[in-house]
N, C-alpha and C positions, 0 to 999 in steps of 0.2 A: 296371795295366790289362793283362789277358792278351792278348798278340798271338798271331797265328796266320798260317799260310801255307795256301794252297789251290792244288792242282794242276789245271790246265785243259788241254784239248786243243782246238786251233784246227781249223778245217775241213780244213786241209792235213795234219793229223796231228801237227803239231809241238806238243810239250807245253811248258808254261810254269808256273813256280812263282811265285805272286802273293802279295802281303803285305797284311795288314790289322792295324792296331793293336788290333783289337777282335774278339771272337767273333761280332759281329753278322752276319758273313758266313754263319754257319750258319743264320740266320733267313731268308736269301734264296736259298741254294743248297743242294742235296742231293747228297751223294756218289753218283756213278754216274748222275746225271741229265743229260740232254742238253737244251739250250735253243736255240731259234731265236736267231740273232745279235741281232736287235733286242731281244728279251726279256733276253738275257744283258747287253747293254749297259745297259738300263734297271735291271736288278737291280744291276749293278756300280756304276752311278752313285749309286743310292740307298744301298746298303750302305756303300760307301767314304766317301760324304759323312757318313752317320751316324757312322761310325767316327772320322772327323776331327773331327766336332763333339763327340764324347764326349771326345776328347783336349783340345779347347779348353775344355770345361766343367771338366775336372779340372786342367789345367795353365795355362790362360789363352792358349793359341795352337793354331792348327790343326795337324793332323798333315801335314807336307810329304811324308812317305813314302806315306801313304794317297792324297793328291792326286796324287803322282807316279805311283803305281801305276795310278790311274784314267786318267791321261793315257797311260801306256804301253799300257793295254788299248785305249783309243780309237784310238790310232795303229795298233796291230797289227790291229785290226778293219777298218781302212780298205780294204784290198784285197778284202774280202769283202762290202762293203756292197751291191754291185750283184747279188749272188747271193741270190735269194730263198729258196734252200734251205740256206744256210749255217747251220751249228749249232756250238755250243761246248759241250763236255762238262765238267762238273765231276767230276774223277776222284777226288780225295780231299782230306781236311783234314789238315794237319800242325799239331798244337798243341804 
């Protein structure tokens, strides 16, 4: 299963490299696109859950790395949840 990483920029300008065990991330994000925080979180939840499910279908167990990445994204987003204008940018994909 091809894994990938994707680089995001948080509302405070901090960049983070995120992990996915599947290329499904490319179905939910576009390089150079900025997303409102709530949309970014929804897309992350969907994409990383699908990625984990693909691992489960192939190997018989969920991908703890994908679910851990989702947890890290949700935790990192917490300080911005009250900012209605908070956005996250998908900078690039690393395959």
